[in-house]
C-alpha positions as CSV (number, residue, x, y, z in Angstrom):
1,X,142.7,26.0,57.5
2,X,143.7,29.3,59.2
3,X,147.3,30.3,58.8
4,X,149.2,31.8,62.2
5,X,151.7,35.3,61.0
6,X,155.5,34.5,62.2
7,X,154.5,37.0,64.8
8,X,151.9,35.0,66.4
9,X,153.5,32.0,65.7
10,X,155.2,31.4,68.9
11,X,152.5,32.0,71.1
12,X,149.9,30.4,69.3
13,X,152.3,27.6,70.2
14,X,152.3,28.1,73.4
15,X,148.5,27.7,73.7
16,X,147.9,25.0,71.2
17,X,150.6,22.8,73.5
18,X,147.6,22.9,76.0
19,X,144.6,21.9,73.9
20,X,144.1,18.2,72.6
21,X,143.5,17.5,68.9
22,X,145.7,20.0,67.3
23,X,145.9,18.1,63.8
24,X,149.3,17.0,63.0
25,X,149.9,19.6,59.8
26,X,148.9,22.8,62.0
27,X,151.9,21.5,64.5
28,X,154.2,21.2,61.3
29,X,153.7,24.2,59.9
30,X,153.7,26.5,63.0
31,X,156.6,25.0,64.6
32,X,158.7,25.5,61.4
33,X,157.7,29.3,61.2
34,X,158.9,29.5,64.6
35,X,162.1,27.5,63.6
36,X,162.6,29.9,61.1
37,X,161.8,32.9,62.9
38,X,164.4,31.9,64.7
39,X,166.8,31.5,61.9
40,X,167.0,27.9,62.5
41,X,168.5,27.9,65.7
42,X,166.4,25.0,68.1
43,X,167.6,26.4,71.4
44,X,166.0,29.6,70.3
45,X,162.7,28.6,68.5
46,X,162.4,25.7,72.1
47,X,163.5,28.6,74.8
48,X,160.5,30.9,72.7
49,X,158.2,28.2,72.7
50,X,158.6,27.7,76.9
51,X,159.8,24.3,75.9
52,X,163.2,22.1,75.7
53,X,165.1,21.7,72.8
54,X,165.1,18.4,73.2
55,X,160.7,18.2,73.7
56,X,161.1,20.3,69.7
57,X,163.3,17.8,68.6
58,X,160.7,14.9,69.7
59,X,157.6,17.0,68.6
60,X,159.5,17.5,65.3
61,X,160.3,14.0,64.7
62,X,157.1,12.5,65.4
63,X,155.8,14.6,62.8
64,X,158.3,13.9,60.3
65,X,160.6,16.6,60.1
66,X,164.0,15.3,59.4
67,X,167.2,17.3,60.1
68,X,169.3,18.1,57.7
69,X,171.2,14.9,56.1
70,X,168.8,12.8,57.2
71,X,167.7,10.4,55.1
């Protein structure tokens, strides 16, 4: 699988969001890269991706990513 660099992360996810059939593991890995790049700040990461914080949160949860302290 092709790795997306941190520098490319935000732009990549903006592009793949409009393409069908993107594998979940690619979504998950790259959403986490964008979150890390923004220091875990969901609002900033969502803004960089051109989506709402709620959309980012919903996508992460649908991919099985849980918030700290969530069981």
